[in-house]
Phi, psi and omega in degrees: 000131182271166179300321179298319179293319178297315179300318179296317178299322179274349180074032179232170178283153180303322182296328179297316178298317179301316178296321178298317180296318178297316180297321179295320178296321177294314180298325181276354180083009180286323178239152178288150179157179182265123177285165180297326177295316178295321179297319178296316179296322179294319178297316180295319179296318179294321178297315180297319178300315179300315180298314180294324176296320178294318179297318178301315181298317178299315180295321177299315181293320179296317179296319178295320180293317182287340181275356179285000000 
């Protein structure tokens, strides 16, 4: 069965099947890349960093105000 036949059976473009296969290889550790779990952790870490940076800025401003 060819990739074109599989894509037709699923009603998607061949490139979609190719992307699914690549993503599966990354998830399985066959190919290097960022897994969906790592991507989620990275998004959460970046969100947390932004929040902490905002909190730091508030504390800096409060310290500057109180030291006047």
